[in-house]
C-alpha positions as CSV (number, residue, x, y, z in Angstrom):
1,M,0.0,0.0,0.0
2,A,1.2,3.5,-0.8
3,S,0.5,6.4,1.5
4,V,1.0,10.2,0.9
5,Q,0.8,12.9,3.6
6,E,1.2,16.5,2.5
7,S,0.2,19.9,3.9
8,I,0.0,23.5,2.7
9,D,-0.9,26.8,4.3
10,V,-3.3,29.0,2.3
11,A,-4.0,32.7,2.9
12,V,-7.8,32.4,3.3
13,P,-10.0,31.8,6.3
14,V,-10.7,28.2,7.2
15,S,-14.4,28.5,6.0
16,T,-13.2,29.7,2.6
17,A,-10.7,26.8,2.2
18,Y,-13.2,24.2,3.4
19,N,-16.1,25.6,1.3
20,Q,-14.0,25.4,-1.9
21,W,-12.8,21.8,-1.1
22,T,-16.5,20.7,-1.0
23,Q,-16.8,21.8,-4.6
24,F,-15.6,18.5,-6.0
25,E,-16.5,19.3,-9.6
26,S,-14.0,22.1,-9.5
27,F,-11.1,19.8,-8.7
28,P,-9.9,19.5,-12.4
29,R,-9.1,23.2,-12.2
30,F,-6.2,22.5,-9.8
31,M,-5.7,18.7,-9.7
32,G,-3.4,17.3,-12.3
33,G,-4.6,14.1,-13.9
34,V,-8.2,14.6,-12.8
35,E,-10.3,14.9,-16.0
36,S,-13.7,15.2,-14.3
37,I,-15.7,14.6,-11.2
38,T,-19.4,14.3,-11.2
39,Q,-21.2,14.7,-7.8
40,T,-24.0,12.1,-8.0
41,S,-25.4,12.8,-4.4
42,D,-24.4,14.7,-1.3
43,T,-22.0,11.8,-0.4
44,S,-21.2,10.2,-3.8
45,T,-18.9,11.2,-6.6
46,H,-17.8,9.7,-9.9
47,W,-14.1,10.4,-10.9
48,V,-12.3,10.1,-14.3
49,T,-8.5,10.4,-14.0
50,S,-5.5,9.9,-16.2
51,I,-2.2,9.9,-14.4
52,G,1.0,8.6,-15.8
53,G,-0.8,7.3,-18.8
54,V,-3.2,5.2,-16.6
55,R,-6.8,6.1,-17.1
56,R,-9.3,5.2,-14.4
57,E,-12.9,5.7,-13.6
58,F,-14.2,5.0,-10.1
59,D,-16.8,6.0,-7.6
60,A,-16.1,7.4,-4.2
61,E,-18.2,8.1,-1.1
62,I,-17.8,10.7,1.5
63,T,-17.4,8.7,4.8
64,E,-17.2,11.7,7.1
65,Q,-17.5,15.5,6.7
66,H,-17.7,18.2,9.2
67,P,-17.8,21.9,8.2
68,D,-14.4,23.7,8.6
69,E,-12.8,20.5,10.0
70,R,-12.6,17.5,7.7
71,V,-13.6,15.7,4.6
72,A,-12.9,11.9,4.4
73,W,-13.6,9.5,1.6
74,K,-13.1,6.0,0.3
75,S,-13.5,4.4,-3.1
76,T,-16.4,2.2,-3.6
77,D,-15.4,0.5,-6.8
78,G,-12.4,0.4,-9.1
79,E,-9.1,1.7,-7.6
80,S,-8.8,1.0,-3.9
81,H,-8.0,4.1,-1.9
82,A,-9.1,6.3,1.0
83,G,-8.2,9.7,2.3
84,V,-8.9,12.7,4.5
85,V,-8.3,16.4,4.3
86,T,-8.3,18.3,7.6
87,F,-8.5,22.1,7.9
88,H,-6.6,23.9,10.6
89,R,-7.2,27.5,11.5
90,L,-3.8,29.2,12.0
91,D,-5.3,32.7,12.4
92,E,-8.2,34.7,11.0
93,S,-6.9,34.6,7.4
94,T,-4.6,31.5,7.3
95,T,-5.6,27.9,7.1
96,R,-3.4,24.7,7.0
97,L,-4.7,21.9,4.9
98,M,-3.4,18.4,5.7
99,V,-4.0,15.6,3.2
100,Q,-3.5,11.9,3.7
101,I,-4.2,9.5,0.9
102,D,-3.8,5.7,1.2
103,W,-4.0,3.6,-2.0
104,H,-3.1,0.3,-3.6
105,P,-0.9,0.8,-6.7
106,E,-2.1,-1.8,-9.3
107,T,-0.1,-1.4,-12.5
108,F,3.7,-1.5,-12.9
109,T,3.7,2.2,-13.6
110,E,1.7,3.0,-10.4
111,K,4.0,0.8,-8.3
112,V,7.1,2.5,-9.7
113,G,5.5,5.9,-9.2
114,A,4.9,5.1,-5.6
115,V,8.4,3.9,-5.0
116,V,9.9,7.1,-6.5
117,N,7.4,9.2,-4.7
118,A,5.7,10.5,-7.8
119,D,2.4,10.2,-6.0
120,A,3.6,12.5,-3.2
121,A,4.9,15.0,-5.9
122,Q,1.5,14.9,-7.6
123,V,-0.4,15.7,-4.3
124,K,2.1,18.4,-3.4
125,G,1.6,20.0,-6.9
126,D,-2.2,19.7,-6.5
127,L,-2.0,21.5,-3.2
128,K,0.1,24.3,-4.6
129,R,-2.4,24.7,-7.4
130,F,-5.2,24.7,-4.9
131,K,-3.4,27.5,-3.0
132,E,-3.0,29.6,-6.1
133,F,-6.6,28.9,-7.2
134,I,-8.2,29.9,-3.8
135,E,-5.9,32.8,-3.1
136,K,-6.4,34.4,-6.5
137,S,-10.1,33.7,-6.8
138,G,-11.0,36.0,-4.0
139,G,-13.4,33.5,-2.5
140,E,-14.9,30.1,-2.9
141,T,-16.9,29.1,-6.0
142,G,-19.6,27.4,-3.8
143,A,-20.1,25.6,-0.5
144,W,-21.8,22.5,0.9
145,R,-22.1,22.9,4.7
146,G,-23.8,19.5,5.4
147,D,-22.5,17.2,8.1
148,V,-21.7,13.5,7.4
149,A,-21.2,11.4,10.6
150,A,-18.5,8.9,10.6
151,P,-19.6,5.3,10.3
152,P,-19.8,3.5,13.7
153,T,-16.3,2.2,14.6
154,G,-17.1,-0.4,17.2
155,G,-14.2,0.7,19.3
156,S,-11.3,3.1,19.5
157,D,-8.9,0.9,17.5
158,A,-11.4,0.0,14.7
159,M,-10.5,0.3,11.1
160,P,-12.3,2.8,8.8
161,A,-15.1,1.5,6.5
162,N,-12.6,0.3,3.9
163,S,-10.9,-2.1,6.4
164,T,-7.9,-2.7,4.3
165,L,-6.7,0.9,4.7
166,P,-5.5,2.5,8.0
167,D,-7.4,5.2,9.9
168,T,-6.4,8.5,8.3
169,S,-7.4,10.6,11.4
170,T,-5.0,13.3,12.7
171,N,-4.3,13.8,16.4
172,D,-5.6,17.3,16.5
173,P,-9.1,17.3,18.0
174,D,-9.6,21.0,17.3
175,S,-9.3,20.3,13.6
176,G,-11.2,17.1,13.1
177,G,-8.8,14.7,14.9
178,P,-9.9,11.5,16.7
179,R,-13.5,11.1,17.3
180,I,-14.4,10.8,21.0
181,S,-17.4,8.6,21.7
């Protein structure tokens, strides 16, 4: 399994950064290799990607979402992956985004890319483009402020809904860290 963890500070309030991140259909504007995302319901998306010559289509579901704190997801078919983005207020006009993505490289090209950290470079580049996009736009292009509760865990050391992937929570309860039952 490959895992990527990256962060970036953006010069916008936490609500602006979060609101833009909920606009999944805008991701191709700043994410390399993402051709399109169609939001099919409040918690479901369909992705078309082409990264390193490997074209994929897959569905993903939002497994947890709390305004101004976190958005977590997992794939429901196709490529096996899960991830979380957390939003950390640094001050009135600065937000830190922390991203963790866990995935299973399938093809030879994907496996080599994971070994040489091409996946981490991709995520880092995507975050830099997000920073440019949100800081230059003057505000978010939309917002979804709904709340999606995490699935029941059955205990503090339980795995997320996609049990082959580790829990992607952070240890910062003020910014969407561990859920306390």
